[in-house]
C-alpha positions in Angstrom: -18.2 -8.5 -23.6 -19.3 -12.2 -23.7 -20.2 -14.4 -20.8 -16.7 -15.9 -20.7 -15.1 -12.5 -20.5 -17.5 -11.5 -17.8 -16.6 -14.5 -15.7 -12.9 -13.7 -16.3 -13.2 -10.1 -15.0 -15.4 -11.3 -12.1 -12.6 -13.7 -11.2 -10.1 -10.9 -11.4 -12.3 -8.8 -9.0 -12.6 -11.7 -6.6 -8.9 -12.2 -6.7 -8.4 -8.5 -5.8 -10.8 -8.9 -2.9 -9.0 -12.0 -1.6 -5.6 -10.3 -2.0 -6.4 -7.4 0.2 -8.2 -9.6 2.7 -4.9 -11.3 3.5 -3.5 -8.1 5.0 -5.3 -8.4 8.3 -2.9 -6.4 10.4 -2.8 -3.6 7.8 -6.6 -3.6 7.7 -6.8 -3.4 11.5 -4.3 -0.5 11.5 -6.3 1.2 8.8 -9.6 0.9 10.8 -7.8 2.4 13.9 -6.3 5.2 11.8 -9.6 6.1 10.1 -11.4 6.1 13.5 -8.8 8.4 15.1 -8.8 10.8 12.1 -12.6 10.7 12.2 -12.5 11.8 15.8 -10.2 14.7 15.1 -12.3 15.9 12.2 -15.6 15.4 14.1 -14.5 17.7 17.0 -13.2 20.2 14.5 -16.5 20.2 12.6 -18.5 20.4 15.8 -16.6 23.5 16.8 -17.0 25.0 13.4 -20.7 24.3 13.2 -21.2 25.7 16.7 -19.9 29.0 15.4 -21.6 28.8 12.0 -24.8 26.7 12.3 -26.2 25.5 8.9 -22.8 26.1 7.3 -23.1 24.9 3.7 -26.7 24.0 4.2 -25.8 21.2 6.6 -26.9 21.0 10.2 -24.5 19.6 12.8 -25.7 16.0 12.5 -25.3 16.1 8.7 -21.8 17.5 9.1 -20.9 14.7 11.5 -22.3 12.1 9.2 -20.2 13.6 6.4 -17.1 13.1 8.4 -17.7 9.4 9.1 -18.8 8.8 5.6 -15.5 10.3 4.4 -13.5 8.0 6.6 -15.6 5.0 5.4 -14.9 5.8 1.7 -11.3 7.1 2.0 -9.6 3.8 1.4 -12.3 2.2 -0.7 -12.0 5.1 -3.3 -8.2 5.5 -2.7 -8.7 9.2 -2.5 -5.4 9.6 -0.8 -3.7 6.8 -2.7 -3.4 3.1 -2.1 -5.2 1.8 -5.2 -4.1 0.0 -8.3 -2.0 2.9 -9.6 1.1 2.0 -7.6 1.3 -1.5 -9.0 0.5 -0.4 -12.6 3.1 2.3 -12.5 5.7 -0.1 -11.3 4.9 -2.6 -14.1 5.2 0.2 -16.6 8.6 1.3 -15.2 9.9 -2.3 -15.1 8.7 -3.2 -18.5 6.4 -6.0 -17.2 3.5 -4.1 -18.8 4.6 -5.6 -22.1 3.5 -9.0 -20.8 0.1 -7.6 -19.8 -0.4 -6.1 -23.3 0.1 -9.5 -24.9 -2.6 -11.1 -22.8 -5.9 -11.7 -24.6 -7.7 -9.4 -22.2 -8.6 -5.7 -22.2 -6.0 -3.9 -20.1 -8.3 -1.2 -18.8 -11.0 -3.6 -17.8 -8.5 -6.0 -16.2 -7.3 -3.2 -13.9 -10.8 -1.9 -13.3 -11.9 -5.4 -12.2 -8.9 -5.8 -9.9 -9.5 -2.3 -8.4 -13.2 -3.0 -7.9 -12.3 -6.1 -5.8 -9.9 -4.0 -3.8 -12.4 -1.2 -3.3 -15.1 -3.6 -2.1 -12.9 -5.2 0.5 -11.7 -1.8 1.7 -15.3 -0.6 2.0 -16.3 -3.6 4.1 -13.1 -4.3 5.9 -11.9 -0.8 6.6 -14.9 1.5 6.2 -17.8 -0.1 8.0 -16.3 -0.1 11.5 -15.4 3.6 11.7 -18.8 4.5 10.2 -20.6 2.3 12.8 -18.4 3.8 15.6 -19.3 7.3 14.6 -23.0 6.5 14.3 -23.1 5.0 17.8 -21.2 7.7 19.6 -22.2 10.9 17.8 -25.4 12.5 16.5 -25.8 11.5 12.9 -28.4 12.0 10.2 -29.1 8.7 8.6 -32.0 8.0 6.3 -34.7 5.5 7.2 -35.9 4.8 3.7 -34.4 1.7 2.0 -34.6 3.5 -1.3 -32.2 6.2 -0.1 -29.7 3.6 1.0 -30.0 1.9 -2.4 -29.4 5.1 -4.2 -26.4 5.8 -2.0 -24.9 2.4 -2.9 -25.3 3.2 -6.6 -23.6 6.5 -6.1 -20.7 4.8 -4.3 -20.3 2.3 -7.2 -20.2 5.1 -9.7 -17.7 6.9 -7.4 -15.5 3.8 -7.6 -15.5 3.9 -11.4 -14.7 7.6 -11.5 -11.9 7.2 -8.9 -10.4 4.3 -10.9 -10.6 6.3 -14.2 -8.7 9.2 -12.6 -6.0 7.0 -11.1 -5.7 5.0 -14.3 -4.8 8.2 -16.1 -2.3 9.0 -13.4 -0.7 5.6 -13.7 -0.4 5.9 -17.5 1.7 9.0 -17.1 4.5 6.5 -16.2 4.8 5.7 -19.9 6.3 9.1 -20.5 7.9 9.9 -17.1 10.7 8.0 -15.6 9.1 8.6 -12.2 5.4 9.5 -11.9 5.5 10.1 -8.2 5.1 13.9 -8.7 1.9 13.4 -10.8 0.7 10.9 -8.2 1.2 13.3 -5.3 -0.5 16.1 -7.2 -3.4 13.8 -7.9 -3.7 12.9 -4.2 -3.7 16.6 -3.2 -6.4 17.3 -5.8 -8.4 14.3 -4.6 -8.3 15.3 -1.0 -9.2 18.9 -1.6 -11.7 18.6 -4.4 -13.6 15.5 -3.2 -14.8 17.1 0.0 -12.5 15.0 2.2 -11.2 18.1 4.0 -14.4 20.2 4.0 -17.7 19.6 2.3 -17.7 21.3 -1.1 -20.9 23.1 -0.4 -19.0 25.1 2.2 -16.7 26.6 -0.5 -17.8 30.1 -1.5 -18.7 31.6 -4.8 -16.9 30.7 -8.0 -14.5 28.3 -6.2 -17.4 26.3 -4.9 -19.0 26.1 -8.4 -15.7 25.0 -9.9 -14.9 22.2 -7.4 -18.4 20.9 -7.5 -18.1 20.6 -11.3 -14.8 18.6 -11.2 -14.8 14.8 -11.3 -13.4 14.5 -7.8 -16.8 15.7 -6.4 -18.2 12.4 -7.6 -16.1 10.6 -5.1 -17.4 11.8 -1.7 -19.6 14.9 -2.1 -22.0 13.2 -4.5 -22.6 10.0 -2.4 -22.8 12.0 0.8 -25.5 14.4 -0.6 -27.5 11.4 -1.8 -27.3 9.8 1.6 -28.1 13.1 3.4 -31.1 13.8 1.1 -29.5 16.9 -0.2 -29.1 15.9 -3.9 -31.2 15.4 -7.0 -30.5 11.6 -7.2 -31.0 11.2 -10.9 -29.0 14.3 -11.7 -26.2 13.0 -9.4 -26.1 9.7 -11.2 -26.0 11.4 -14.6 -23.1 13.7 -13.4 -21.1 10.7 -12.0 -21.8 8.5 -15.0 -20.9 11.3 -17.4 -17.5 11.8 -15.8 -17.0 8.0 -15.6 -17.6 7.5 -19.3 -15.5 10.6 -20.3 -12.5 9.6 -18.1 -12.6 6.0 -19.2 -12.7 7.1 -22.8 -9.7 9.5 -22.3 -7.9 6.6 -20.6 -8.4 4.4 -23.6 -7.0 7.2 -25.9 -4.0 7.7 -23.7 -3.4 4.0 -23.4 -3.6 3.6 -27.2 -1.1 6.5 -27.7 1.2 5.1 -25.1 1.3 1.6 -26.4 1.8 2.7 -30.1 4.4 5.4 -29.6 6.2 5.1 -26.3 9.0 2.7 -25.5 8.2 0.8 -22.4 10.6 1.7 -19.5 13.0 -1.2 -19.0 11.8 -2.9 -22.2 
């Protein structure tokens, strides 16, 4: 990718950021919603950890931190939906994707850049306030070392790529399905359950815990959380996340190639 292409995708990312920044009322409502759900989960976790201290290897402060981190990353990583997949699926259904395919740009990179801009805005606009609120009013376990925060930000960036790659595959299903809503909803359920959004994955027992921690969704919340909480092998976590990112992006390219060669665009 040349300098000109890099500038193009940077402009697409900036456009995605500005686009979501215009929805101020929706952002404020999202901040409120994430804060309320954070409160519900925090008091649930506090009761659970009172009964079972050190559950999953976390103390109570770490468990509370995990809750607020989940609320900070929920919209940014579109774990429960709200990313680029809705728009891409609609363009496939309407046939507008044919116009996108004729553009002199890489389709996957275009949507990755747009989603990165969206994710960055959601992290700053919708994620910071609930996390700050939780840190002020509840006991949390935050690192003091700048290196840990830097490693956490790297883990979040890798989580954004993995999240995009998963949702890109979901969106591409619309090439074969008249309505991909079912696939989308199954992906949301898998994302909420297997990312750790409902409960930290290290709480899951036995073989179930091993399986969910090996799946790509664990890269979204569990991996960055463990880096921030000092419970992870940082380099190993980066390798795990990067491996899933590369593998899923590669599968996305294969599926995209198969779809654009053999499938009639809906509406086209």
